[in-house]
Backbone of each chain as ProteinMPNN parsed JSONL, in Angstrom:
{"seq_chain_A": "GQQLNQSPQSMFIQEGEDVSMNCTSSSIFNTWLWYKQEPGEGPVLLIALYKAGELTSNGRLTAQFGITRKDSFLNISASIPSDVGIYFCAGHPTPQTGANNLFFGTGTRLTVIP", "coords_chain_A": {"N_chain_A": [[85.289, 88.206, 83.456], [84.252, 89.401, 86.764], [80.934, 88.777, 87.976], [78.062, 89.707, 89.741], [75.769, 87.823, 91.7], [72.517, 88.065, 91.281], [69.214, 88.11, 92.532], [65.66, 87.948, 92.748], [65.438, 86.938, 89.296], [63.251, 87.99, 87.971], [60.213, 89.638, 88.836], [56.8, 89.613, 89.583], [54.424, 91.535, 90.855], [51.668, 92.653, 92.957], [50.289, 95.916, 93.042], [51.113, 97.827, 95.813], [52.192, 95.899, 97.36], [55.193, 94.771, 99.09], [58.607, 94.584, 98.101], [61.491, 92.577, 97.714], [64.849, 92.153, 96.956], [68.072, 90.718, 96.275], [71.643, 90.605, 96.285], [74.601, 88.866, 95.737], [78.023, 88.045, 96.23], [81.101, 86.306, 95.616], [83.42, 87.356, 96.588], [84.846, 90.093, 98.643], [83.317, 93.131, 98.82], [83.668, 96.64, 98.817], [81.935, 98.747, 98.337], [78.457, 99.059, 97.605], [76.172, 99.467, 95.153], [72.913, 100.486, 94.177], [70.961, 100.504, 91.288], [68.34, 101.755, 89.086], [66.827, 100.979, 86.076], [65.069, 102.168, 83.35], [63.071, 101.551, 80.428], [64.906, 102.385, 77.43], [66.628, 104.06, 78.693], [69.444, 105.04, 80.658], [71.053, 103.464, 83.552], [70.007, 104.575, 86.683], [71.171, 105.887, 89.662], [70.08, 104.778, 92.778], [70.578, 104.108, 95.546], [73.491, 104.366, 97.482], [75.924, 102.51, 99.139], [78.498, 102.345, 101.555], [79.666, 101.29, 103.795], [80.123, 98.37, 105.742], [77.254, 96.75, 107.09], [75.762, 98.981, 106.902], [72.656, 100.7, 106.653], [70.499, 102.116, 104.559], [68.073, 104.528, 103.471], [65.869, 105.627, 100.954], [63.32, 107.324, 100.344], [60.689, 105.202, 99.667], [62.388, 103.15, 99.382], [64.885, 100.927, 100.744], [68.079, 99.982, 101.458], [70.655, 97.577, 102.321], [73.917, 97.092, 103.344], [75.53, 94.134, 103.47], [76.769, 92.453, 106.427], [78.813, 90.71, 106.118], [80.065, 91.674, 103.927], [79.786, 90.638, 101.506], [77.337, 90.722, 100.314], [74.241, 92.356, 99.572], [71.04, 93.95, 100.086], [67.997, 95.043, 98.654], [65.049, 96.754, 99.467], [61.741, 97.42, 98.515], [59.057, 99.318, 99.599], [55.51, 99.082, 99.619], [54.726, 99.034, 96.802], [54.337, 100.846, 93.753], [52.941, 101.517, 90.427], [54.847, 102.999, 88.943], [57.273, 101.993, 89.839], [58.094, 100.081, 88.146], [60.596, 98.516, 86.262], [64.058, 97.69, 85.686], [66.179, 96.544, 88.071], [69.447, 96.934, 89.2], [72.209, 95.62, 90.965], [75.317, 96.736, 91.965], [78.801, 96.408, 92.507], [81.78, 97.444, 94.219], [85.055, 96.653, 94.547], [87.424, 97.997, 95.34], [87.443, 100.959, 96.307], [89.274, 103.11, 96.703], [91.455, 102.732, 95.251], [90.911, 101.974, 92.603], [88.778, 103.067, 90.399], [87.694, 101.733, 88.232], [86.841, 99.068, 88.48], [83.89, 98.375, 88.727], [81.449, 96.134, 89.334], [78.567, 94.573, 87.836], [75.384, 93.227, 88.726], [73.116, 90.841, 87.166], [70.48, 91.915, 86.989], [67.196, 92.575, 88.172], [64.022, 92.224, 86.965], [61.264, 94.044, 87.47], [57.852, 93.889, 87.673], [54.882, 95.608, 88.182], [51.62, 95.041, 89.022], [48.751, 96.778, 88.562]], "CA_chain_A": [[85.066, 89.186, 84.639], [83.392, 88.996, 87.844], [79.611, 89.194, 88.051], [77.338, 89.474, 90.934], [74.599, 86.983, 91.556], [71.332, 88.982, 91.65], [67.934, 87.353, 92.566], [65.302, 87.059, 91.69], [65.614, 87.569, 87.857], [62.128, 88.79, 87.677], [59.162, 89.629, 89.925], [55.458, 90.144, 89.256], [53.719, 91.747, 92.15], [50.537, 93.551, 93.021], [50.515, 97.247, 93.581], [50.882, 97.839, 97.308], [53.049, 94.944, 97.987], [56.534, 95.02, 99.354], [59.545, 93.893, 97.198], [62.881, 92.324, 98.171], [65.796, 91.508, 96.012], [69.368, 90.735, 96.795], [72.872, 90.504, 95.421], [75.68, 88.179, 96.521], [79.365, 87.935, 95.592], [82.061, 85.388, 96.23], [84.511, 88.16, 97.149], [84.432, 91.099, 99.483], [83.096, 94.424, 98.224], [83.69, 97.861, 99.77], [80.83, 99.585, 97.955], [77.399, 98.56, 97.003], [75.306, 100.521, 94.584], [71.655, 100.033, 93.611], [70.511, 101.243, 90.18], [67.115, 101.398, 88.409], [66.933, 101.235, 84.62], [63.745, 102.193, 82.696], [63.313, 101.36, 79.029], [65.44, 103.371, 76.653], [67.375, 105.011, 79.457], [70.64, 104.487, 81.337], [70.813, 103.176, 84.924], [69.938, 105.792, 87.504], [71.517, 105.547, 91.016], [69.024, 104.826, 93.779], [71.153, 104.157, 96.887], [74.851, 103.923, 97.566], [76.343, 101.927, 100.449], [79.895, 102.412, 101.671], [80.159, 100.669, 105.012], [79.464, 97.153, 106.127], [76.191, 96.937, 108.073], [75.11, 100.314, 106.697], [71.26, 100.632, 106.209], [70.152, 103.507, 103.948], [66.753, 104.636, 102.93], [65.655, 106.68, 100.009], [61.802, 107.213, 100.261], [60.19, 103.817, 99.953], [63.459, 102.137, 99.16], [65.779, 100.714, 101.742], [69.117, 99.035, 101.081], [71.574, 97.323, 103.359], [75.332, 96.495, 103.064], [75.667, 92.945, 104.317], [77.809, 92.55, 107.421], [79.932, 89.891, 105.614], [80.56, 92.445, 102.871], [79.595, 89.933, 100.256], [75.933, 90.764, 99.846], [73.424, 93.55, 99.808], [69.669, 93.801, 99.888], [67.253, 96.229, 98.339], [63.649, 96.481, 99.69], [60.813, 98.464, 98.129], [57.87, 99.182, 100.299], [54.223, 99.684, 99.074], [55.039, 99.269, 95.43], [53.432, 101.538, 92.808], [53.224, 101.262, 89.086], [56.066, 103.642, 88.461], [58.434, 101.184, 90.28], [58.478, 99.085, 87.091], [61.885, 98.688, 85.698], [65.06, 96.659, 85.932], [66.984, 97.003, 89.123], [70.755, 96.321, 89.252], [73.121, 95.906, 92.035], [76.713, 96.93, 91.512], [79.704, 96.354, 93.62], [83.05, 98.073, 93.902], [85.916, 96.071, 95.458], [88.469, 98.846, 95.914], [86.99, 102.382, 95.944], [90.297, 104.072, 96.827], [92.567, 102.471, 94.27], [90.437, 101.645, 91.311], [87.352, 103.366, 89.981], [87.362, 100.979, 87.101], [86.252, 97.747, 88.71], [82.557, 98.31, 89.179], [80.814, 95.014, 88.737], [77.129, 94.677, 87.818], [74.538, 92.054, 88.781], [72.323, 90.767, 85.833], [69.296, 92.707, 87.033], [65.858, 92.008, 88.502], [62.979, 92.915, 86.198], [60.102, 94.232, 88.314], [56.623, 94.321, 86.991], [53.847, 95.93, 89.132], [50.307, 94.996, 88.462], [47.826, 97.718, 89.248]], "C_chain_A": [[84.127, 88.777, 85.585], [82.034, 89.467, 87.716], [79.011, 88.868, 89.435], [76.13, 88.646, 90.647], [73.464, 87.671, 92.151], [70.061, 88.046, 91.569], [66.885, 88.156, 93.241], [65.551, 87.737, 90.367], [64.414, 88.402, 87.495], [61.083, 88.603, 88.747], [57.886, 90.255, 89.312], [54.698, 90.325, 90.529], [52.537, 92.672, 91.978], [50.877, 94.883, 93.576], [50.197, 97.214, 95.102], [51.706, 96.881, 97.987], [54.531, 95.403, 98.212], [57.449, 94.146, 98.465], [60.903, 93.686, 97.89], [63.689, 91.712, 97.185], [67.205, 91.639, 96.681], [70.5, 90.403, 95.823], [73.965, 89.844, 96.286], [76.921, 88.11, 95.628], [80.233, 86.894, 96.318], [83.235, 86.074, 96.849], [83.903, 89.325, 97.886], [84.383, 92.348, 98.653], [83.093, 95.623, 99.194], [82.619, 98.86, 99.456], [79.747, 98.778, 97.31], [76.532, 99.616, 96.461], [74.046, 99.842, 94.068], [71.217, 100.949, 92.544], [69.082, 100.828, 89.666], [67.286, 101.834, 86.928], [65.526, 101.104, 83.988], [64.104, 102.033, 81.162], [63.86, 102.548, 78.241], [66.337, 104.368, 77.398], [68.598, 104.29, 80.215], [70.234, 104.303, 82.768], [70.897, 104.474, 85.655], [70.216, 105.323, 88.972], [70.372, 105.814, 92.016], [69.74, 105.047, 95.165], [72.603, 103.672, 96.713], [75.229, 103.59, 99.037], [77.866, 101.839, 100.565], [80.512, 101.635, 102.804], [79.377, 99.413, 105.343], [78.478, 97.353, 107.229], [75.36, 98.175, 107.793], [73.516, 100.013, 106.166], [70.827, 101.927, 105.843], [68.849, 103.454, 103.311], [66.696, 105.814, 101.895], [64.145, 106.62, 99.638], [61.408, 105.841, 100.612], [61.28, 102.761, 99.804], [64.46, 102.152, 100.272], [66.822, 99.638, 101.276], [70.107, 98.802, 102.255], [72.879, 96.703, 102.842], [75.491, 95.313, 103.932], [76.884, 92.983, 105.188], [79.073, 91.679, 106.959], [80.677, 90.573, 104.419], [80.519, 91.751, 101.493], [78.199, 89.861, 99.714], [75.359, 92.094, 100.231], [71.954, 93.297, 99.459], [68.973, 95.142, 99.538], [65.712, 95.897, 98.57], [62.801, 97.711, 99.136], [59.449, 98.359, 98.814], [56.585, 99.73, 99.568], [54.426, 100.104, 97.613], [53.95, 100.084, 94.639], [53.775, 101.294, 91.384], [54.536, 101.815, 88.48], [57.412, 102.971, 88.976], [58.897, 100.285, 89.189], [59.756, 99.464, 86.425], [62.857, 97.513, 85.978], [65.937, 97.308, 87.003], [68.336, 96.235, 89.189], [71.493, 96.6, 90.451], [74.48, 96.03, 91.325], [77.673, 97.061, 92.645], [81.071, 96.886, 93.2], [84.069, 97.579, 94.948], [86.916, 97.015, 96.132], [88.181, 100.275, 95.538], [88.148, 103.294, 96.027], [91.451, 103.863, 95.796], [92.133, 102.231, 92.876], [89.004, 102.011, 91.113], [86.895, 102.493, 88.826], [86.637, 99.655, 87.333], [84.931, 97.828, 89.413], [81.86, 97.153, 88.462], [79.301, 95.029, 88.926], [76.464, 93.218, 88.023], [73.789, 91.988, 87.433], [70.981, 91.314, 85.89], [68.161, 91.82, 87.481], [64.813, 92.872, 87.869], [61.747, 92.882, 87.041], [58.876, 94.679, 87.497], [55.593, 94.527, 88.126], [52.469, 95.884, 88.533], [49.387, 95.814, 89.207], [46.564, 97.007, 89.852]], "O_chain_A": [[83.275, 87.924, 85.337], [81.914, 90.628, 87.325], [79.395, 87.934, 90.139], [75.531, 88.707, 89.573], [73.397, 87.866, 93.365], [69.911, 87.291, 90.608], [67.143, 88.931, 94.162], [65.836, 88.933, 90.301], [64.535, 89.407, 86.795], [61.046, 87.599, 89.458], [57.93, 91.278, 88.628], [54.365, 89.354, 91.208], [52.421, 93.383, 90.98], [51.683, 94.983, 94.502], [49.194, 96.668, 95.563], [51.927, 97.04, 99.187], [55.004, 96.331, 97.557], [57.049, 93.035, 98.119], [61.382, 94.582, 98.586], [63.238, 90.75, 96.563], [67.461, 92.52, 97.501], [70.28, 89.975, 94.69], [74.196, 90.244, 97.427], [76.821, 88.119, 94.401], [80.073, 86.667, 97.517], [83.995, 85.439, 97.579], [82.699, 89.574, 97.828], [85.292, 92.613, 97.867], [82.535, 95.539, 100.288], [82.399, 99.771, 100.254], [80.052, 97.878, 96.527], [76.168, 100.561, 97.16], [74.117, 98.719, 93.567], [71.087, 102.141, 92.824], [68.69, 99.671, 89.813], [67.815, 102.902, 86.62], [64.888, 100.056, 84.088], [65.21, 102.323, 80.708], [63.318, 103.645, 78.371], [66.756, 105.38, 76.837], [68.649, 103.065, 80.324], [69.233, 104.865, 83.212], [71.7, 105.353, 85.342], [69.523, 104.425, 89.451], [69.8, 106.902, 92.078], [69.511, 106.053, 95.836], [72.905, 102.752, 95.952], [74.89, 104.299, 99.985], [78.477, 101.259, 99.668], [81.709, 101.348, 102.802], [78.151, 99.376, 105.246], [78.774, 98.034, 108.211], [74.324, 98.369, 108.429], [73.285, 99.139, 105.331], [70.762, 102.823, 106.684], [68.502, 102.465, 102.666], [67.4, 106.817, 102.009], [63.772, 105.918, 98.698], [61.721, 105.337, 101.69], [61.052, 101.586, 100.093], [64.87, 103.22, 100.727], [66.468, 98.567, 100.782], [70.357, 99.699, 103.061], [72.85, 95.849, 101.956], [75.586, 95.506, 105.144], [77.93, 93.48, 104.772], [80.203, 91.925, 107.382], [81.736, 90.124, 103.98], [81.105, 92.195, 100.506], [77.889, 89.087, 98.808], [75.882, 92.836, 101.062], [71.678, 92.476, 98.585], [69.321, 96.202, 100.058], [65.165, 94.956, 97.996], [63.179, 98.868, 99.316], [58.75, 97.367, 98.608], [56.662, 100.794, 98.954], [54.326, 101.271, 97.234], [52.758, 99.946, 94.916], [54.901, 100.864, 91.135], [55.198, 101.19, 87.652], [58.508, 103.365, 88.575], [60.004, 99.753, 89.272], [59.964, 100.622, 86.065], [62.439, 96.464, 86.467], [66.376, 98.45, 86.868], [68.337, 95.005, 89.228], [71.442, 97.72, 90.96], [74.708, 95.489, 90.244], [77.401, 97.743, 93.633], [81.474, 96.805, 92.04], [84.004, 98.0, 96.103], [87.223, 96.875, 97.316], [88.663, 100.742, 94.506], [88.029, 104.338, 95.386], [92.274, 104.746, 95.556], [92.98, 102.286, 91.984], [88.106, 101.333, 91.611], [85.713, 102.551, 88.487], [85.901, 99.187, 86.465], [84.817, 97.411, 90.565], [81.688, 97.141, 87.243], [78.791, 95.422, 89.975], [76.965, 92.202, 87.541], [73.816, 92.942, 86.656], [70.288, 91.212, 84.877], [68.109, 90.61, 87.261], [64.697, 94.063, 88.156], [61.216, 91.805, 87.313], [58.886, 95.671, 86.769], [55.466, 93.64, 88.971], [52.182, 96.639, 87.604], [49.214, 95.603, 90.407], [45.711, 97.664, 90.449]]}, "seq_chain_B": "DAGITQSPRYKITETGRQVTLMCHQTWSHSYMFWYRQDLGHGLRLIYYSAAADITDKGEVPDGYVVSRSKTENFPLTLESATRSQTSVYFCASSEWTGGGYGYTFGSGTRLTVV", "coords_chain_B": {"N_chain_B": [[72.023, 121.834, 79.653], [73.639, 120.558, 82.609], [75.4, 117.358, 82.796], [75.626, 114.128, 81.559], [75.991, 113.198, 78.139], [75.124, 111.301, 75.403], [75.772, 110.432, 72.024], [75.138, 109.091, 68.752], [71.699, 108.54, 69.624], [70.59, 106.289, 68.449], [71.869, 103.934, 66.095], [72.5, 102.516, 62.991], [74.604, 100.382, 61.268], [76.771, 98.958, 58.828], [78.408, 95.711, 58.602], [81.91, 95.824, 58.973], [82.297, 98.511, 58.761], [83.532, 101.537, 60.109], [82.694, 103.099, 63.133], [81.824, 105.736, 65.353], [81.029, 106.438, 68.616], [79.726, 108.944, 70.644], [80.521, 110.672, 73.713], [79.865, 112.952, 76.272], [80.595, 114.981, 79.065], [79.693, 117.25, 81.587], [80.64, 117.805, 84.085], [83.326, 117.713, 84.677], [84.312, 115.42, 85.66], [86.728, 113.011, 86.756], [86.983, 110.309, 86.071], [85.901, 108.287, 83.343], [83.824, 106.004, 81.615], [83.064, 103.28, 79.352], [80.52, 101.103, 78.736], [78.857, 98.051, 77.776], [75.718, 96.747, 77.148], [74.041, 93.705, 77.19], [71.565, 91.173, 76.753], [71.373, 88.839, 79.267], [73.975, 89.212, 80.051], [74.265, 91.614, 81.501], [75.771, 94.614, 82.402], [78.771, 95.323, 80.977], [82.227, 96.226, 81.196], [83.961, 98.075, 78.789], [86.14, 99.966, 78.154], [87.954, 102.192, 80.1], [88.723, 105.44, 81.478], [91.03, 107.277, 83.434], [91.779, 109.876, 83.486], [92.349, 112.715, 81.325], [94.045, 111.701, 78.475], [94.685, 109.274, 79.663], [93.985, 106.043, 79.422], [92.397, 102.677, 79.701], [92.011, 99.178, 79.368], [88.963, 97.424, 79.788], [86.758, 94.756, 80.664], [85.89, 93.654, 78.168], [87.438, 94.553, 75.769], [88.217, 94.12, 73.025], [88.205, 94.965, 69.606], [87.459, 97.516, 69.937], [88.307, 101.025, 70.243], [89.452, 103.76, 72.146], [89.686, 107.188, 73.059], [90.963, 110.086, 74.78], [91.292, 113.094, 74.707], [90.405, 115.434, 75.818], [89.098, 116.271, 79.047], [86.293, 116.276, 79.152], [85.266, 114.731, 77.044], [84.781, 111.475, 75.669], [85.167, 109.503, 73.308], [84.087, 106.53, 71.752], [85.313, 104.158, 69.476], [84.439, 101.766, 67.076], [86.391, 99.95, 65.158], [86.15, 98.18, 62.903], [83.239, 97.276, 62.428], [81.313, 94.527, 63.725], [78.783, 91.993, 63.829], [78.404, 90.936, 66.29], [78.88, 93.091, 67.839], [76.609, 94.395, 68.054], [74.547, 96.006, 70.227], [73.673, 97.782, 73.347], [75.079, 100.658, 74.214], [76.59, 102.268, 76.905], [77.782, 105.193, 78.376], [79.57, 106.398, 81.166], [80.274, 108.527, 83.949], [82.456, 109.263, 86.692], [83.216, 110.26, 90.102], [85.007, 110.874, 93.027], [83.248, 110.876, 96.096], [83.719, 111.228, 98.685], [82.604, 109.34, 100.487], [82.715, 107.285, 98.783], [83.006, 106.132, 95.353], [80.893, 107.823, 93.047], [78.727, 106.989, 90.451], [77.466, 108.123, 87.235], [75.323, 107.582, 84.602], [74.954, 107.897, 81.058], [72.194, 108.216, 78.579], [72.417, 106.187, 76.758], [73.441, 104.488, 73.736], [71.976, 102.844, 71.085], [73.107, 100.482, 69.14], [73.122, 98.821, 66.052], [74.417, 96.398, 63.982], [74.553, 95.43, 60.777]], "CA_chain_B": [[71.89, 121.312, 80.997], [74.694, 119.728, 83.088], [75.172, 116.067, 82.817], [76.403, 113.289, 80.546], [75.214, 112.996, 76.982], [75.667, 110.371, 74.381], [75.21, 110.601, 70.65], [73.75, 109.215, 68.603], [70.893, 107.611, 70.452], [70.437, 105.078, 67.605], [72.774, 103.918, 64.972], [72.558, 101.259, 62.225], [75.835, 100.456, 60.443], [77.114, 97.755, 58.119], [79.604, 95.1, 59.038], [83.112, 96.306, 58.413], [82.355, 99.94, 58.798], [84.015, 102.194, 61.348], [81.594, 103.922, 63.676], [82.27, 106.29, 66.568], [79.963, 106.804, 69.567], [80.295, 110.132, 71.396], [80.153, 110.8, 75.008], [80.291, 114.233, 76.675], [80.072, 115.22, 80.375], [79.853, 118.685, 81.882], [81.02, 117.939, 85.494], [84.787, 117.563, 84.739], [84.652, 114.193, 86.438], [88.093, 112.448, 86.274], [86.831, 108.94, 85.443], [84.827, 108.025, 82.405], [83.735, 104.583, 81.275], [82.19, 102.687, 78.375], [79.889, 99.729, 79.086], [77.904, 97.547, 76.731], [74.66, 95.943, 77.863], [73.545, 92.658, 76.439], [70.761, 90.259, 77.469], [72.088, 87.715, 79.915], [75.298, 89.587, 80.526], [74.222, 92.783, 82.331], [76.639, 95.707, 81.994], [80.241, 94.917, 80.95], [83.096, 97.318, 81.009], [84.815, 97.975, 77.612], [87.255, 100.81, 78.404], [87.72, 103.406, 81.029], [89.749, 106.521, 81.575], [91.14, 107.92, 84.74], [92.009, 111.311, 83.331], [92.636, 113.028, 79.984], [95.22, 110.985, 77.897], [94.911, 107.99, 80.324], [92.876, 105.062, 79.159], [92.905, 101.389, 80.024], [91.014, 98.196, 78.969], [88.061, 96.707, 80.735], [86.551, 93.302, 80.524], [85.623, 93.282, 76.802], [87.935, 95.656, 74.929], [88.56, 93.68, 71.673], [87.421, 95.568, 68.542], [87.13, 98.909, 70.275], [89.354, 101.955, 70.543], [89.014, 104.877, 72.789], [90.696, 108.314, 73.255], [90.474, 111.142, 75.683], [92.173, 114.231, 74.534], [89.855, 116.439, 76.645], [88.443, 115.639, 80.159], [84.858, 116.229, 79.008], [84.918, 113.837, 76.036], [85.398, 110.12, 75.706], [84.575, 108.789, 72.198], [84.364, 105.057, 71.546], [85.22, 103.716, 68.145], [84.463, 100.512, 66.588], [87.211, 100.084, 63.972], [85.449, 97.516, 61.856], [82.033, 96.759, 63.174], [80.906, 93.166, 63.66], [77.414, 91.794, 64.29], [78.52, 90.717, 67.695], [78.974, 94.307, 68.484], [75.219, 94.961, 68.198], [74.366, 96.15, 71.657], [73.385, 99.062, 73.781], [76.323, 101.224, 74.836], [76.435, 103.263, 77.963], [78.855, 105.962, 78.839], [79.321, 106.822, 82.475], [81.41, 109.275, 84.537], [82.561, 109.055, 88.155], [83.984, 111.226, 90.867], [85.088, 110.488, 94.502], [82.252, 111.605, 96.719], [84.077, 111.282, 100.038], [82.311, 107.988, 101.008], [83.064, 106.329, 97.776], [82.742, 106.741, 94.049], [79.482, 107.865, 92.471], [78.764, 106.802, 88.98], [76.317, 108.541, 86.546], [75.253, 107.083, 83.276], [74.204, 108.509, 79.874], [70.973, 107.496, 78.204], [72.765, 105.031, 75.884], [73.346, 104.435, 72.275], [71.551, 101.48, 70.595], [73.866, 100.167, 67.939], [72.803, 97.663, 65.333], [75.36, 96.134, 62.991], [73.838, 94.512, 59.896]], "C_chain_B": [[73.198, 120.526, 81.33], [74.419, 118.308, 82.983], [76.054, 115.302, 81.855], [75.58, 112.955, 79.405], [75.895, 112.138, 76.055], [75.011, 110.689, 73.088], [75.9, 109.646, 69.676], [72.977, 108.401, 69.499], [70.702, 106.314, 69.758], [71.293, 105.179, 66.443], [72.686, 102.458, 64.3], [73.756, 101.377, 61.261], [75.951, 99.01, 59.86], [78.343, 97.126, 58.694], [80.831, 95.577, 58.221], [83.306, 97.766, 58.476], [82.943, 100.38, 60.1], [82.866, 103.135, 61.819], [82.143, 104.416, 65.081], [81.035, 106.739, 67.387], [80.549, 107.914, 70.481], [79.743, 110.162, 72.855], [80.752, 112.113, 75.63], [79.798, 114.455, 78.104], [80.536, 116.604, 80.786], [80.401, 118.935, 83.333], [82.528, 118.047, 85.72], [85.174, 116.48, 85.655], [86.036, 113.603, 85.845], [87.839, 111.14, 85.506], [85.725, 108.945, 84.462], [84.972, 106.523, 81.878], [82.768, 104.326, 80.112], [81.726, 101.298, 78.765], [79.047, 99.379, 77.883], [76.919, 96.666, 77.613], [74.067, 95.064, 76.842], [72.604, 91.796, 77.276], [71.665, 89.187, 77.973], [73.409, 88.077, 80.438], [75.316, 90.85, 81.437], [75.119, 93.81, 81.583], [78.1, 95.24, 82.078], [81.075, 96.04, 80.506], [83.956, 97.102, 79.789], [86.121, 98.625, 77.889], [86.918, 101.768, 79.432], [89.006, 104.269, 81.005], [89.78, 107.154, 82.864], [91.323, 109.424, 84.676], [92.163, 111.501, 81.771], [94.07, 112.34, 79.614], [95.525, 109.706, 78.681], [93.748, 107.093, 80.105], [93.383, 103.615, 79.481], [91.664, 100.449, 79.65], [90.189, 97.713, 80.202], [87.969, 95.307, 80.456], [86.495, 92.883, 79.096], [86.155, 94.283, 75.78], [88.148, 95.365, 73.368], [87.601, 94.269, 70.581], [87.061, 96.928, 68.765], [88.355, 99.682, 70.578], [88.733, 103.218, 71.193], [90.117, 106.013, 72.839], [90.127, 109.3, 74.207], [91.4, 112.348, 75.646], [91.712, 115.399, 75.48], [89.124, 115.664, 77.783], [86.968, 115.413, 79.853], [84.465, 115.212, 77.989], [85.554, 112.554, 76.011], [84.791, 109.315, 74.551], [85.045, 107.301, 72.189], [84.213, 104.694, 70.096], [85.292, 102.325, 67.883], [85.265, 100.537, 65.241], [86.68, 99.403, 62.785], [84.317, 96.645, 62.469], [81.668, 95.317, 62.801], [79.469, 92.974, 64.137], [77.403, 91.535, 65.778], [78.603, 91.863, 68.583], [77.61, 95.047, 68.608], [74.87, 94.832, 69.694], [73.889, 97.558, 72.026], [74.561, 99.543, 74.577], [76.054, 102.337, 75.701], [77.79, 103.9, 78.333], [78.603, 106.342, 80.308], [80.551, 107.674, 82.923], [81.343, 109.031, 86.047], [83.531, 110.002, 88.785], [83.934, 110.669, 92.346], [84.134, 111.338, 95.31], [82.589, 111.808, 98.24], [83.769, 109.96, 100.777], [82.73, 106.948, 99.961], [82.851, 106.973, 96.39], [81.383, 106.726, 93.667], [79.657, 107.787, 90.955], [77.425, 107.335, 88.35], [76.464, 108.068, 85.075], [74.609, 107.91, 82.325], [73.014, 107.685, 79.557], [71.247, 106.351, 77.297], [72.65, 105.363, 74.427], [72.98, 102.939, 71.858], [72.161, 101.302, 69.3], [73.501, 98.837, 67.373], [73.773, 97.556, 64.172], [74.736, 95.006, 62.123], [74.767, 93.986, 58.864]], "O_chain_B": [[73.787, 119.907, 80.443], [73.242, 117.959, 83.069], [77.093, 115.786, 81.407], [74.484, 112.438, 79.618], [77.115, 112.203, 75.902], [73.87, 111.146, 73.03], [77.106, 109.422, 69.77], [73.575, 107.551, 70.158], [70.652, 105.282, 70.427], [71.482, 106.237, 65.843], [72.785, 101.418, 64.952], [73.884, 102.364, 60.536], [75.338, 98.049, 60.327], [79.227, 97.812, 59.207], [80.792, 95.709, 56.998], [84.421, 98.238, 58.257], [82.86, 99.665, 61.098], [82.208, 103.825, 61.04], [82.784, 103.682, 65.834], [80.118, 107.357, 66.846], [81.667, 107.826, 70.99], [78.628, 109.717, 73.127], [81.955, 112.357, 75.536], [78.637, 114.138, 78.365], [81.607, 117.068, 80.396], [80.596, 120.077, 83.748], [82.971, 118.421, 86.806], [86.19, 116.545, 86.346], [86.365, 113.718, 84.665], [88.407, 110.908, 84.438], [84.685, 109.554, 84.711], [86.056, 105.955, 81.749], [81.794, 105.052, 79.919], [82.538, 100.432, 79.09], [78.599, 100.225, 77.108], [77.274, 96.01, 78.592], [73.635, 95.508, 75.779], [72.845, 91.693, 78.479], [72.56, 88.689, 77.291], [73.968, 87.317, 81.229], [76.332, 91.101, 82.085], [75.196, 93.849, 80.355], [78.576, 94.818, 83.132], [80.729, 96.753, 79.564], [84.633, 96.077, 79.701], [87.15, 97.949, 77.873], [85.76, 102.131, 79.638], [90.103, 103.884, 80.599], [88.747, 107.552, 83.402], [91.07, 110.149, 85.638], [92.105, 110.525, 81.023], [95.056, 112.428, 80.346], [96.547, 109.079, 78.402], [92.639, 107.366, 80.564], [94.586, 103.358, 79.529], [90.508, 100.872, 79.628], [90.622, 97.625, 81.35], [88.944, 94.671, 80.054], [87.017, 91.813, 78.783], [85.373, 94.815, 74.992], [88.239, 96.29, 72.561], [86.384, 94.091, 70.636], [86.411, 97.535, 67.914], [89.336, 99.146, 71.093], [87.645, 103.66, 70.824], [91.308, 105.749, 72.672], [88.915, 109.342, 74.418], [92.216, 112.531, 76.55], [92.524, 116.232, 75.881], [88.602, 114.572, 77.557], [86.431, 114.394, 80.287], [83.305, 114.803, 78.051], [86.749, 112.451, 76.29], [83.932, 108.477, 74.823], [86.164, 106.933, 72.547], [83.144, 104.88, 69.514], [86.174, 101.667, 68.435], [84.783, 101.132, 64.277], [86.733, 99.976, 61.697], [84.482, 95.511, 62.92], [81.726, 94.961, 61.624], [78.996, 93.849, 64.862], [76.442, 91.902, 66.454], [78.455, 91.786, 69.803], [77.503, 96.136, 69.172], [74.895, 93.76, 70.299], [73.72, 98.416, 71.16], [74.989, 98.884, 75.524], [75.366, 103.284, 75.32], [78.785, 103.213, 78.564], [77.447, 106.595, 80.649], [81.653, 107.568, 82.385], [80.307, 108.644, 86.589], [84.49, 110.48, 88.179], [82.94, 110.091, 92.785], [84.243, 112.557, 95.181], [81.844, 112.466, 98.965], [84.572, 109.509, 101.594], [83.065, 105.819, 100.318], [82.563, 108.163, 96.27], [80.689, 105.737, 93.901], [80.531, 108.381, 90.324], [76.357, 107.028, 88.879], [77.52, 108.144, 84.447], [73.708, 108.649, 82.72], [72.795, 106.619, 80.132], [70.332, 105.559, 77.069], [71.959, 106.268, 73.959], [73.631, 101.976, 72.264], [71.736, 101.969, 68.357], [73.545, 97.823, 68.07], [73.947, 98.527, 63.435], [74.445, 93.896, 62.567], [74.362, 93.191, 58.016]]}, "name": "protein", "num_of_chains": 2, "seq": "GQQLNQSPQSMFIQEGEDVSMNCTSSSIFNTWLWYKQEPGEGPVLLIALYKAGELTSNGRLTAQFGITRKDSFLNISASIPSDVGIYFCAGHPTPQTGANNLFFGTGTRLTVIPDAGITQSPRYKITETGRQVTLMCHQTWSHSYMFWYRQDLGHGLRLIYYSAAADITDKGEVPDGYVVSRSKTENFPLTLESATRSQTSVYFCASSEWTGGGYGYTFGSGTRLTVV"}
């Protein structure tokens, strides 16, 4: 099955720093979703993007749907300790004809050093 | 509380045993999914269901069986558990939000096959 290339795999940052991570695909996606997963829990949706070029914010989080429709970026500003977790991108090639084909990246493990 | 719940949270079973993981959602979402999460592979789709009595295979269906007699329930059965099925299993549900599909995940079931 198709997987998305997510980078970096892990990040160690100081509290207060900004964070950037991205996700790329070899094929076109019509939806990009960003999830955060904390230990022992399921992924929780952070931001959903449905249009190429769309830039959406959720508090200190900002995500963009790449204009080529093959990539997406997530930025976290002024990181805090509770930002720790694994961040996953997920892409959906055909939102109107198949809810089954949601593909996930392998995750970015974020550690915030106080 | 409304939401998506999985049970049990933890399960240890022996090789060759049959085990069923339960998933229940209270939103009446049409789509439900089962994913497994393994290190290095991210989340991979096992089976999905578009509605009651409609199910289909995902990326890694071998060794698993699903059913969906009611919209709110989507149990996953391992017919004869193998050690390679040791994993964390996540159930998810999805509904069209107008802009695209939104996915919500349960908290997961950690299954160990010994």
